Structure formats: structure tokens, C-alpha cells
KOLFILUM-865071 format. One record per residue: residue number from 1; x, y, z of N, C-alpha, C in turn. Coordinates in pm, whole numbers, always signed. Layout:
- k|nxx|nyy|nzz|caxx|cayy|cazz|cxx|cyy|czz
- NUM|X|Y|Z|X|Y|Z|X|Y|Z
...
***
This chain:
- k|nxx|nyy|nzz|caxx|cayy|cazz|cxx|cyy|czz
- 1|+82|-126|+38|+3|-16|-34|+73|+124|-17
- 2|+43|+225|-98|+140|+326|-87|+85|+462|-74
- 3|+87|+600|-20|-27|+725|-14|+15|+851|-150
- 4|+45|+918|-109|+81|+1071|-150|+80|+1138|-152
- 5|+131|+1200|+4|+64|+1254|+136|+149|+1410|+70
- 6|+97|+1516|+151|+146|+1661|+90|+152|+1784|+259
- 7|+323|+1797|+242|+388|+1869|+375|+493|+1935|+274
- 8|+470|+2092|+348|+583|+2139|+332|+591|+2217|+225
- 9|+469|+2186|+134|+430|+2263|+11|+520|+2127|-104
- 10|+618|+2005|+1|+591|+1912|-168|+459|+1835|-144
- 11|+518|+1656|-230|+490|+1575|-225|+544|+1469|-241
- 12|+487|+1381|-139|+639|+1242|-196|+553|+1149|-142
- 13|+588|+1030|-211|+468|+888|-252|+561|+797|-156
- 14|+485|+816|-24|+450|+689|+52|+477|+558|+77
- 15|+530|+499|+144|+501|+385|+171|+585|+301|+320
- 16|+477|+226|+372|+475|+181|+594|+624|+152|+574
- 17|+680|+191|+637|+831|+156|+731|+874|+221|+660
- 18|+846|+295|+578|+991|+424|+496|+1093|+551|+539
- 19|+1169|+535|+570|+1202|+700|+678|+1212|+783|+510
- 20|+1201|+940|+547|+1225|+1031|+491|+1187|+1168|+564
- 21|+1281|+1256|+486|+1315|+1373|+507|+1211|+1476|+470
- 22|+1201|+1568|+541|+1095|+1657|+528|+1158|+1770|+561
- 23|+1115|+1916|+519|+1066|+2015|+521|+1069|+2019|+687
- 24|+1101|+2133|+804|+1151|+2126|+950|+945|+2172|+1020
- 25|+962|+2037|+1146|+812|+2001|+1140|+878|+2050|+1269
- 26|+873|+2175|+1358|+845|+2216|+1506|+773|+2063|+1631
- 27|+791|+1957|+1611|+790|+1838|+1705|+918|+1803|+1745
- 28|+909|+1688|+1891|+1001|+1672|+1916|+1097|+1566|+1889
- 29|+1140|+1429|+1907|+1182|+1296|+1829|+1102|+1144|+1925
- 30|+1075|+1130|+1913|+932|+1039|+1897|+844|+996|+1873
- 31|+823|+1145|+1867|+623|+1240|+1891|+569|+1120|+1772
- 32|+393|+1137|+1771|+336|+1084|+1596|+335|+1171|+1612
- 33|+233|+1213|+1461|+216|+1348|+1407|+153|+1196|+1259
- 34|+12|+1292|+1272|-118|+1256|+1099|-97|+1446|+1030
- 35|-72|+1286|+887|-60|+1418|+753|-205|+1347|+653
- 36|-296|+1504|+710|-427|+1464|+653|-510|+1466|+530
- 37|-337|+1568|+436|-316|+1577|+348|-346|+1488|+192
- 38|-367|+1350|+239|-319|+1247|+113|-417|+1302|-35
- 39|-322|+1273|-102|-389|+1291|-245|-382|+1156|-353
- 40|-343|+1058|-327|-351|+897|-348|-345|+813|-298
- 41|-427|+764|-247|-426|+608|-174|-369|+471|-293
- 42|-330|+422|-324|-300|+286|-419|-229|+138|-289
- 43|-303|+71|-400|-299|-65|-253|-352|-220|-462
- 44|-192|-251|-491|-212|-285|-612|-295|-163|-717
- 45|-432|-250|-762|-429|-203|-868|-564|-103|-842
- 46|-560|-169|-730|-669|-54|-651|-594|+98|-615
- 47|-683|+153|-672|-600|+356|-703|-742|+444|-645
- 48|-682|+498|-597|-775|+574|-524|-774|+739|-522
- 49|-801|+860|-613|-739|+942|-687|-840|+1087|-583
- 50|-779|+1173|-496|-861|+1258|-464|-894|+1358|-547
- 51|-953|+1475|-535|-1052|+1564|-603|-1052|+1679|-512
- 52|-952|+1731|-387|-762|+1678|-413|-780|+1651|-339
- 53|-838|+1632|-288|-720|+1500|-148|-873|+1341|-54
- 54|-878|+1297|-58|-950|+1142|+2|-936|+1213|+113
- 55|-1119|+1195|+126|-1183|+1167|+206|-1102|+1095|+257
- 56|-1136|+1125|+469|-1103|+991|+544|-982|+917|+586
- 57|-915|+899|+436|-698|+898|+438|-658|+964|+595
- 58|-555|+896|+624|-448|+928|+657|-312|+849|+676
- 59|-261|+951|+654|-80|+866|+667|-61|+895|+863
- 60|-34|+782|+945|+74|+784|+984|+239|+807|+1058
- 61|+308|+882|+1121|+456|+899|+1070|+444|+893|+1246
- 62|+540|+856|+1252|+670|+934|+1379|+820|+1037|+1374
- 63|+823|+1065|+1438|+932|+1178|+1403|+1042|+1073|+1510
- 64|+1162|+1070|+1379|+1341|+1050|+1417|+1352|+1084|+1513
- 65|+1466|+1240|+1390|+1551|+1329|+1464|+1496|+1486|+1378
- 66|+1561|+1528|+1434|+1604|+1698|+1338|+1716|+1682|+1310
- 67|+1805|+1770|+1208|+1887|+1798|+1165|+1879|+1848|+1061
- 68|+2040|+1881|+986|+2043|+2022|+919|+2116|+1917|+781
- 69|+2085|+1973|+614|+2171|+1884|+480|+2306|+1905|+507
- 70|+2359|+1907|+383|+2480|+1933|+373|+2469|+2076|+341
- 71|+2593|+2152|+266|+2611|+2269|+305|+2628|+2253|+159
- 72|+2503|+2408|+88|+2499|+2358|-84|+2567|+2547|-75
- 73|+2706|+2526|-126|+2720|+2665|-223|+2714|+2757|-279
- 74|+2672|+2853|-284|+2654|+2944|-360|+2774|+3029|-380
- 75|+2825|+3108|-526|+2887|+3185|-530|+2858|+3264|-670
- 76|+2873|+3383|-630|+2820|+3431|-777|+2929|+3554|-751
- 77|+2997|+3535|-927|+3108|+3598|-967|+3053|+3717|-1102
- 78|+3101|+3807|-1114|+3187|+3904|-1218|+3303|+3882|-1285
- 79|+3290|+3885|-1429|+3454|+3783|-1437|+3457|+3987|-1545
- 80|+3590|+4006|-1502|+3682|+4107|-1550|+3652|+4204|-1410
- 81|+3546|+4178|-1287|+3554|+4282|-1270|+3576|+4296|-1115
- 82|+3666|+4259|-1053|+3726|+4217|-932|+3597|+4175|-828
- 83|+3475|+4068|-894|+3372|+4082|-742|+3337|+3977|-754
- 84|+3324|+3853|-627|+3310|+3734|-606|+3275|+3757|-457
- 85|+3162|+3648|-497|+3045|+3675|-359|+3046|+3541|-270
- 86|+3075|+3471|-217|+2998|+3347|-110|+2880|+3337|-24
- 87|+2878|+3207|-26|+2744|+3215|+67|+2810|+3059|+85
- 88|+2716|+3007|+206|+2616|+2936|+235|+2589|+2906|+308
- 89|+2468|+2721|+317|+2295|+2748|+362|+2303|+2560|+349
- 90|+2282|+2638|+492|+2236|+2423|+511|+2150|+2432|+575
- 91|+2005|+2381|+497|+1859|+2426|+545|+1813|+2231|+645
- 92|+1774|+2255|+683|+1697|+2235|+789|+1577|+2131|+703
- 93|+1603|+2006|+819|+1486|+1914|+821|+1408|+1808|+963
- 94|+1303|+1725|+915|+1313|+1713|+1041|+1298|+1479|+902
- 95|+1323|+1439|+1053|+1289|+1271|+940|+1268|+1215|+1045
- 96|+1139|+1146|+953|+1034|+1134|+996|+1032|+887|+917
- 97|+911|+906|+998|+912|+719|+1040|+828|+728|+940
- 98|+751|+688|+847|+561|+660|+798|+529|+543|+893
- 99|+444|+499|+964|+417|+388|+1008|+252|+343|+997
- 100|+202|+349|+940|+106|+335|+955|+9|+411|+758
- 101|-79|+352|+699|-168|+433|+612|-246|+407|+623
- 102|-353|+479|+602|-568|+460|+611|-594|+496|+585
- 103|-677|+430|+471|-767|+461|+317|-928|+454|+356
***
């Protein structure tokens, strides 16, 4: 069984037992959460598509950890102008484990 959920402005295809890194959620490690915005639920050939969400469908998850991704380096460079600007960014994420899908 799989589902497509929306969190942090992004869509993720999830299955039970899967670990996933999503945009930061203000929850502590070990807390449970429920995703109500389920766009699609599939079980083999039986697929239910929402308009825009599937009524009564939920995806249950548990927060594993909070962290930051690897550094992304941004360089702005103007040739022949003696100008170079460097900047780095590390995005926060929440790692979750999908514990169940209810259709």
C-alpha cells in the first residue's frame, strides 16, 4: 500500500516503514504525527485519487530526528570586475518514519 501526501509545499510518495526527510516540523523526536492531506491512495490495482484530497485517508508517522542537510555553496562571480561573493546554506529537515496508512 502506498500514498501521496503533501507537507512543506512538496508531494511525497510514501509506503509503510519508509524513512523520509521533509521540511522542518516543530516536533520533538519520538512524537507521532498525522498527515491529513492525502492526494492518492493505492493498493495494487486499486487506486483512489482525491479531488483534491481523499476523504477519510490518513498517513501516520513518527518523528525520528531533526537535522540539517549538507552545505550548499552559492558563488556569485562577475568576470573582469574583481567581484566574487561566497555564501553557504544548510537547510533544516525533520526525518520521519511512516508507521501506517489508513484509507
